[in-house]
N, C-alpha and C positions, 0 to 999 in steps of 0.2 A: 558482740553478742556472746562469744565463747564464754564467757564468765556467766552470764544468764543461764545458758544453755547447762553449765555444769550445776549452778545451783539448783535449777529444775532436775536435774539426773538426781541430785542428793535429795529433794525433797520426793521425788518420785520412786526414790527408793524407801526412804525412812517411812513415810506414810502407810502405804501399803503393809510393810513389814511389820511395822507397829501394830497393825491389826491382825495379821496372820500368826505371827509367833506366838502370842498369849494363847489363841484359840489352839495351835498344833500344840502346845505344852500340856492344855488339859485333854485334848482327844486324840493326839496323836495323828499318825496319817492317814485318817478316817475317810477315805475317798466317798463312799455312799452318805454317810452324815454330811460332809461335805456339800455335795450335790443337793442331799434333800434340804439342808439351812440354806444353801444359795437361790433355790426355787420355792422357799417356804410362804413367799407372799409375791404378788404382783410386782411390788416396788423393787423386789430383790431379783426376781426373775427379769425386770426392765435394767437394773445395773449390769447385771452380769449379760444380759444381751447386748448391752451397749458396749462393753468392755471386750465381750468377744469380738463382736464388729470392728471395733476401735483398732484392736490387736492384729486382726487379717488386714487392715488398710495399712497399719505401719507396716507390715512384713512386705506388704507389695510395694509400698512406697520406698522402702530403704533398699529392696532390690532394683527396683527399676532406675531410683536415681542413682544408687551407687554404680551400677554399671552403666551410666550415661555418662556419670563423670570419671568413671575409671579408677573407681576407689578400690583399694586393697584392704583385707583383712573386714568383710561385711559379717562374717560371723560372727564378731564382736557385738555389734549393736542386734544382730539377730538372737544371739543367746540372752540378752537383757529382756525379752519380752518372757522369760519365765516369772521374772518379777512383775511385769505387764507394760503396757503402752507407757505408761506414766514413766518408766525408764527408757524404754528404748527409744522413742521418739527424741526426748530431748538428747540424749546420748549421741544417736545418730545425727541429729543437727548439730552439735557439737563437733564431732569427727569429721561433718561435711564441710565446716567452715574453717577447720585448720586444712582439710584438703584445698579448698579454694583459695586460702592464703599462699599456700606453698604453689599450686601451680599458677597463681598469678603472679608470684615474685620469679618463678622461673621464664614465664612470659616476657618480664621485664627485661631480662638477662640474656634473651636471644637476640642476635644481630637481625635486623630487617631484612627481609628476602631481596634478591635483586629485582628492580623493577620498582620497589617501593611497595609490593602489595604485601599484606600482612599474613 
């Protein structure tokens, strides 16, 4: 799964940026124009609302799941939200898989506790 998550992270970076960079090169960092164009039609507003809600869900998931598993450096996948949930989520899932693999291998190396309880 790690390879799939990394590939999805790459796609989740390349696709949004391939659309934003040309717009940025033409208009510069014109926030009012960006907001106007993002809400210029119902379908555009729908798409941006979906991305916004998805981004919030991804942030909550990264924080909650990362803390539950005791993961370090949660700032890294959280900072990926500036590109979008399409990068932040698969990158976090990649890091989560790596963390679980390390934790799982560490648990296999620990001697059994006295009395057979794990």
